[in-house]
matplotlib code that plots the C-alpha trace (Angstrom):
import matplotlib.pyplot as plt

x = [12.8, 15.6, 15.9, 19.5, 20.0, 22.9, 23.7, 24.9, 25.3, 24.5, 20.8, 20.4, 19.6, 19.2, 16.8, 17.9, 15.9, 17.3, 14.6, 14.9, 11.3, 10.1, 10.5, 10.8, 13.0, 12.0, 13.6, 11.9, 13.3, 11.2, 12.0, 10.6, 9.9, 7.8, 4.2, 3.7, 0.3, 2.2, 4.1, 2.0, 0.5, 4.0, 5.1, 2.0, 2.6, 6.4, 6.9, 4.3, 6.1, 9.4, 7.8, 6.9, 10.5, 14.3, 17.3, 18.0, 14.4, 12.5, 8.9, 6.8, 7.0, 10.8, 10.6, 8.2, 10.5, 13.4, 11.3, 10.2, 13.9, 14.1, 11.6, 8.7, 9.8, 7.5, 8.2, 5.5, 5.4, 4.1, 2.7, 2.1, 1.6, 3.3, 2.7, 3.4, 5.6, 5.0, 6.8, 7.1, 9.2, 9.4, 9.0, 10.4, 9.8, 11.8, 12.3, 14.9, 18.3, 17.9, 14.8, 16.5, 17.0, 20.4, 21.5, 21.4, 22.1, 18.8, 19.4, 22.0, 19.9, 16.7, 18.5, 20.0, 16.8, 15.3, 18.3, 17.7, 14.1, 14.8, 17.8, 17.9, 14.5, 13.6, 14.0, 13.6, 15.2, 16.5, 13.0, 10.3, 8.4, 5.1, 3.3, 4.3, 3.5, 0.2, -0.9, 0.0, -1.7, -4.9, -4.5, -3.9, -6.9, -8.9, -7.7, -8.5, -12.0, -12.5, -12.2, -15.3, -17.1, -16.6, -18.4, -17.1, -13.5, -14.5, -16.2, -13.2, -10.8, -12.8, -12.8, -9.1, -8.9, -11.1, -9.8, -6.1, -6.6, -3.1, -1.3, 0.8, -1.3, -4.4, -2.8, -4.2, -1.8, -2.4, -2.9, -6.0, -7.4, -6.7, -3.0, -2.4, -3.9, -1.6, 1.7, 4.0, 6.7, 9.6, 8.3, 7.9, 11.5, 12.7, 10.8, 12.4, 16.0, 15.4, 13.9, 16.9, 19.1, 17.2, 14.9, 15.7, 15.9, 14.9, 15.8, 14.3, 15.4, 14.0, 15.3, 18.0, 21.0, 23.8, 23.9, 27.3, 26.0, 22.8, 24.8, 27.2, 24.2, 22.4, 25.4, 26.2, 22.7, 22.5, 26.1, 24.8, 22.4, 23.1, 23.2, 24.3, 21.4, 19.3, 15.9, 15.1, 11.6, 9.5, 8.2, 4.5, 3.1, 0.1, -2.5, -5.2, -9.0, -10.9, -12.9, -16.2, -16.3, -16.5, -19.5, -19.6, -22.5, -21.9, -24.8, -24.5, -26.7, -26.3, -28.7, -27.0, -25.5, -21.8, -21.1, -17.4, -16.2, -12.6, -11.1, -7.7, -6.2, -3.7, -2.4, 1.3, 0.3, 0.0, -0.3, -3.3, -4.8, -4.6, -6.4, -9.0, -9.6, -10.1, -12.6, -14.4, -14.7, -11.6, -12.7, -15.6, -16.5, -16.1, -18.8, -19.6, -20.2, -22.2, -24.2, -24.5, -24.6, -26.0, -28.2, -29.6, -29.3, -28.3, -25.6, -24.9, -21.3, -19.4, -15.7, -12.9, -9.3, -6.3, -3.8, -1.0, 1.5, -1.0, -2.9, -6.2, -9.1, -11.7, -15.0, -16.5, -20.2, -23.0, -26.4, -29.8, -30.2, -32.7, -30.6, -27.6, -28.1, -29.2, -26.2, -23.7, -25.3, -24.9, -21.3, -20.4, -22.2, -20.1, -17.0, -18.0, -18.3, -14.7, -13.7, -15.4, -13.7, -17.3, -16.2, -16.1, -13.0, -13.8, -13.8, -10.3, -9.2, -10.5, -9.1, -5.6, -5.7, -6.6, -3.7, -1.1, -2.1, -1.6, 1.9, 3.1, 1.8, 4.0, 6.8, 4.7, 4.6, 7.7, 5.4, 3.8, 7.3, 8.3, 5.2, 5.6, 9.3, 8.7, 5.8, 8.0, 10.9, 8.8, 6.9, 9.8, 8.6, 11.6, 10.0, 10.5, 7.6, 8.9, 8.7, 5.3, 4.0, 5.5, 3.8, 0.4, 0.3, 0.6, -2.0, -4.7, -8.4, -7.5, -4.7, -7.3, -9.7, -7.2, -6.1, -9.7, -10.5, -7.9, -9.9, -11.7, -14.2, -12.7, -14.7, -18.0, -18.6, -21.9, -22.4, -26.1, -28.5, -31.2, -32.2, -30.8, -27.9, -24.5, -23.2, -19.5, -17.6, -15.3, -11.7]
y = [17.7, 16.4, 12.6, 11.4, 8.1, 5.8, 2.1, 0.3, -3.1, -4.5, -3.7, -2.4, 1.3, 3.7, 6.7, 9.3, 12.2, 14.4, 15.8, 17.5, 18.5, 15.0, 13.6, 10.1, 8.4, 5.8, 3.1, 0.9, -2.1, -3.3, -6.3, -5.5, -8.5, -8.9, -10.1, -13.7, -15.7, -18.8, -16.8, -13.7, -15.7, -16.6, -12.9, -12.0, -14.6, -14.3, -11.0, -12.1, -15.1, -13.4, -11.0, -13.9, -14.5, -14.5, -16.5, -14.0, -13.0, -16.4, -15.0, -12.0, -11.4, -11.2, -8.9, -6.6, -6.5, -5.5, -2.8, -1.5, -1.1, 1.2, 3.5, 1.8, 1.6, 0.0, -2.7, -3.6, -5.7, -4.5, -6.1, -3.7, -3.7, -1.0, -1.2, -4.8, -5.5, -6.9, -5.0, -6.8, -5.9, -4.0, -0.4, 0.6, 3.9, 5.0, 8.3, 10.6, 10.3, 13.9, 12.8, 9.7, 10.4, 9.2, 10.3, 6.9, 6.2, 4.3, 4.4, 1.4, -0.6, -0.1, -0.9, -4.0, -5.3, -4.8, -6.8, -9.4, -9.9, -10.0, -12.1, -14.3, -15.9, -18.5, -21.9, -25.5, -28.3, -26.0, -24.4, -22.1, -23.2, -24.9, -23.0, -19.6, -20.6, -22.2, -19.3, -16.6, -18.7, -18.4, -14.7, -14.2, -16.3, -14.2, -11.0, -12.3, -13.3, -9.8, -8.5, -10.6, -9.3, -5.7, -5.8, -2.4, -3.6, -7.0, -5.3, -3.0, -6.1, -8.1, -5.2, -5.1, -8.8, -9.1, -6.1, -7.1, -10.9, -12.1, -9.0, -9.0, -6.0, -8.3, -10.6, -10.1, -8.5, -11.3, -14.2, -16.5, -18.4, -21.6, -20.6, -19.6, -22.9, -25.1, -23.4, -25.6, -24.4, -25.9, -24.3, -20.9, -21.1, -22.1, -18.9, -16.7, -17.9, -17.3, -13.9, -12.7, -13.5, -12.2, -9.3, -5.7, -4.0, -0.5, 1.2, 4.5, 6.5, 9.8, 11.5, 13.7, 11.4, 12.2, 10.2, 8.6, 7.1, 5.8, 4.2, 2.6, 1.3, -0.2, -1.6, -3.5, -4.6, -6.1, -7.4, -11.0, -10.3, -12.7, -10.9, -13.4, -13.5, -10.2, -9.7, -6.0, -4.7, -5.0, -1.7, -1.7, -2.3, -0.9, -2.5, -1.2, -1.6, -4.3, -3.2, -3.9, -3.3, -6.5, -6.8, -8.9, -9.5, -11.4, -12.5, -12.7, -12.2, -8.6, -5.6, -3.0, -3.2, -2.5, -1.0, -0.8, 0.6, 0.6, 2.5, 2.4, 5.9, 6.1, 9.5, 10.1, 13.4, 12.0, 15.3, 16.3, 12.9, 13.2, 16.4, 15.0, 12.1, 14.6, 16.7, 13.5, 11.6, 12.0, 14.4, 15.6, 18.4, 16.1, 15.6, 12.1, 13.2, 16.4, 15.2, 11.3, 11.1, 14.3, 15.9, 12.7, 10.5, 7.5, 6.3, 5.8, 6.6, 7.3, 8.0, 7.5, 6.6, 6.9, 4.0, 6.1, 3.4, 1.4, 4.0, 2.8, 4.9, 3.1, 4.1, 2.6, 3.0, 1.7, 1.6, 0.1, -2.9, -1.2, 2.0, 0.3, 1.3, 4.9, 5.2, 3.8, 6.2, 9.1, 8.2, 8.1, 11.5, 13.0, 11.7, 13.1, 16.5, 16.3, 15.1, 18.2, 20.5, 21.4, 22.3, 25.6, 27.3, 26.5, 22.8, 23.0, 25.3, 23.0, 19.9, 21.6, 23.0, 19.5, 17.8, 20.6, 20.4, 16.6, 16.9, 19.7, 17.9, 14.8, 16.4, 16.4, 12.7, 10.3, 7.4, 9.3, 10.2, 6.6, 5.3, 7.8, 7.1, 3.3, 3.9, 5.9, 3.6, 0.5, 2.0, 3.9, 7.5, 10.0, 13.3, 15.3, 16.8, 20.3, 19.2, 17.7, 21.0, 23.2, 21.4, 21.0, 24.8, 25.0, 22.3, 23.9, 22.7, 21.8, 19.4, 17.9, 17.4, 15.8, 13.4, 12.4, 11.8, 9.0, 7.0, 3.9, 1.9, -1.6, -3.4, -2.8, -5.2, -5.2, -7.3, -7.8, -9.6, -10.0, -13.4, -14.5, -16.1, -14.8, -13.5, -14.0, -16.5, -14.7, -14.5]
z = [4.2, 2.1, 1.7, 1.4, -0.3, 0.3, -0.8, 2.4, 0.7, -2.7, -3.4, 0.2, 0.3, 3.3, 2.9, 5.5, 6.7, 9.4, 11.5, 14.9, 15.3, 16.3, 19.8, 18.4, 15.8, 13.3, 11.4, 8.7, 7.0, 3.9, 1.7, -1.7, -4.0, -7.1, -6.3, -6.9, -7.1, -5.5, -2.8, -1.8, 1.2, 2.3, 2.2, 4.2, 6.8, 7.1, 9.1, 11.7, 12.3, 12.6, 15.1, 17.4, 18.6, 18.0, 19.0, 21.9, 22.6, 22.4, 22.4, 22.1, 26.0, 25.7, 22.7, 24.6, 27.6, 25.3, 23.9, 27.3, 28.2, 25.2, 26.9, 25.5, 21.8, 19.3, 16.8, 14.3, 11.1, 7.6, 4.7, 1.8, -2.0, -4.0, -7.6, -8.6, -5.6, -2.3, 0.6, 3.8, 6.9, 10.1, 11.5, 14.9, 16.7, 19.8, 21.7, 20.4, 22.3, 23.5, 25.5, 27.3, 31.0, 31.1, 27.7, 26.4, 22.8, 21.7, 17.9, 18.0, 20.3, 18.2, 15.0, 16.7, 17.8, 14.3, 12.8, 15.4, 14.4, 10.7, 10.7, 13.7, 14.2, 16.9, 15.3, 16.5, 14.4, 11.8, 10.9, 12.3, 15.5, 14.6, 17.4, 15.9, 12.2, 13.1, 15.4, 12.7, 10.0, 11.9, 12.5, 8.7, 7.6, 10.0, 8.3, 4.9, 6.0, 7.5, 3.9, 2.9, 6.0, 4.8, 1.5, 0.4, 0.7, -0.9, -3.9, -4.4, -4.2, -6.6, -9.1, -9.2, -9.1, -12.1, -14.0, -13.6, -14.1, -15.4, -14.0, -11.0, -9.7, -9.5, -6.9, -3.4, -0.9, 1.7, -0.7, -0.2, 2.7, 0.8, 0.2, 3.8, 5.1, 2.9, 4.1, 6.1, 8.5, 6.4, 3.2, 4.9, 6.2, 2.8, 1.4, 4.2, 3.3, -0.4, 0.4, 2.3, -0.5, -3.5, -2.3, -2.6, 0.9, 1.6, 4.9, 6.1, 9.0, 10.4, 13.4, 14.8, 14.6, 12.0, 8.8, 9.6, 12.9, 11.3, 8.5, 11.2, 13.3, 10.5, 8.8, 12.0, 12.7, 9.1, 8.7, 8.5, 5.6, 2.7, -0.7, -3.4, -5.9, -6.1, -7.9, -8.4, -7.8, -11.0, -12.6, -13.2, -16.7, -18.3, -20.4, -22.7, -21.8, -23.7, -26.7, -24.8, -21.0, -18.9, -16.7, -13.6, -11.3, -8.1, -5.7, -1.8, 1.1, 1.3, 2.0, 0.0, -3.6, -4.1, -7.6, -8.4, -11.8, -13.3, -16.2, -18.0, -18.3, -21.1, -20.3, -19.2, -17.6, -14.1, -12.3, -14.5, -13.9, -10.1, -10.3, -12.8, -10.3, -7.4, -9.2, -10.3, -7.0, -4.9, -2.1, -0.3, -2.9, -5.9, -8.6, -7.3, -3.8, -4.5, -7.4, -7.3, -3.6, -2.3, -5.1, -6.6, -3.5, -5.8, -3.6, 0.1, -0.7, -4.0, -4.4, -6.9, -6.7, -9.1, -9.1, -10.7, -11.2, -13.2, -14.9, -13.4, -12.0, -9.8, -8.4, -5.3, -4.5, -2.3, -3.9, -3.7, -5.8, -8.2, -8.6, -10.1, -13.6, -12.8, -10.6, -13.2, -15.9, -13.6, -12.7, -16.3, -16.8, -14.1, -15.8, -19.1, -17.5, -16.5, -19.9, -21.3, -18.6, -17.5, -13.9, -12.1, -11.0, -7.4, -8.1, -9.6, -6.9, -4.1, -5.7, -6.0, -2.5, -1.1, -3.0, -2.1, 1.5, 1.6, -0.1, 2.1, 5.3, 4.6, 6.4, 9.5, 9.9, 9.7, 8.9, 5.9, 4.5, 4.8, 3.1, 0.3, -0.2, -0.3, -2.9, -5.2, -5.1, -5.7, -8.7, -10.3, -9.5, -9.2, -8.8, -5.7, -3.7, -4.7, -8.4, -7.9, -6.2, -8.9, -11.7, -9.8, -9.6, -13.3, -14.4, -16.5, -17.0, -20.6, -19.2, -16.8, -19.6, -21.9, -19.1, -18.4, -22.0, -22.0, -19.6, -21.1, -19.1, -18.5, -16.0, -14.2, -11.0, -9.1, -5.9, -5.3, -3.1, -5.6, -6.9, -10.2, -12.0, -11.3, -14.7, -14.3, -12.0, -9.5, -10.7]

ax = plt.figure().add_subplot(projection="3d")
ax.plot(x, y, z, "-o")
ax.set_aspect("equal")
plt.show()
């Protein structure tokens, strides 16, 4: 499906998809701002507080009633990291007008409610309500703690945090527990007002309404948006790996070791690198899965991911404590085989098929189109899906091997329960 892009206000863009095959319409409003060590926790907390109540709908019950009157529409908040930007905002879904019993026009009401939540929060004494801020701080702290409870997620987060120390990409999406606890309601409100003035705003619509009607509805809903001092999204920067890979060992009371590894990939051939990652560890027929996990039984799980905007490849694996070195050596051996183009035609065909299917199926989901569109805008990727598909079909084993050869090991992180000294302090 073609995405039409329009600038509604200074640095406020509408991405419009005309789709008649869905029974629902979707509007997303995302404030895109550079990640900040100081303010990441503020950005993670803010949309949850805004969702608690507005001038017109003072609490969540009133907002829920308004959504019920829109045939059970939904309104959820989002906090995402795209490249080196934090993207926070709201997504609303509502039934298409053609399915409304009385022929009501729901687009304008849904857009109006989204604008109300974003621009007219419930206030007391010129700032946010204490109960709303305190309640959402507790929820956010619980969410941060849940990452520690899931040791796989924790190890992967620690790898990126350590590998990208000093880079915006290393900043946690939700901030830290200590940072959240220190936020006051007045400071959060000041952050909110500044954000409305400076943040880049991306709007996304998918549904059957005509473009002019969507433009009018969103322009009206956001007419009070202040736009006097804009800060554009930052494009991701790349760094070279250190001369010697960093090694970090952290010890906790865990029953299974977590081995995470990170490489810097210097290649500019992103499409070949995507396929190299898939063959290496990116899907169920990858080398890591079939060899390290299945054939050798060195890992409970083993997979890789390619962070395209940063040129980073990461491996996540669960191992027995005493199998760490063997697993690491075998992971490196499997990567070496990709670098030598030592893979069968069926491996490349399988990886290509998985990727092409994923790209083509984006049009089957409005939320996937929104996620992909936001990610490309926040990281400076301009290619269309058709351009991506065309090049993927032409990628050769030689291109894949060349892309993999650009990978240099940066950091190895191991979370273990074995007794001993921690070899590096957490970053």
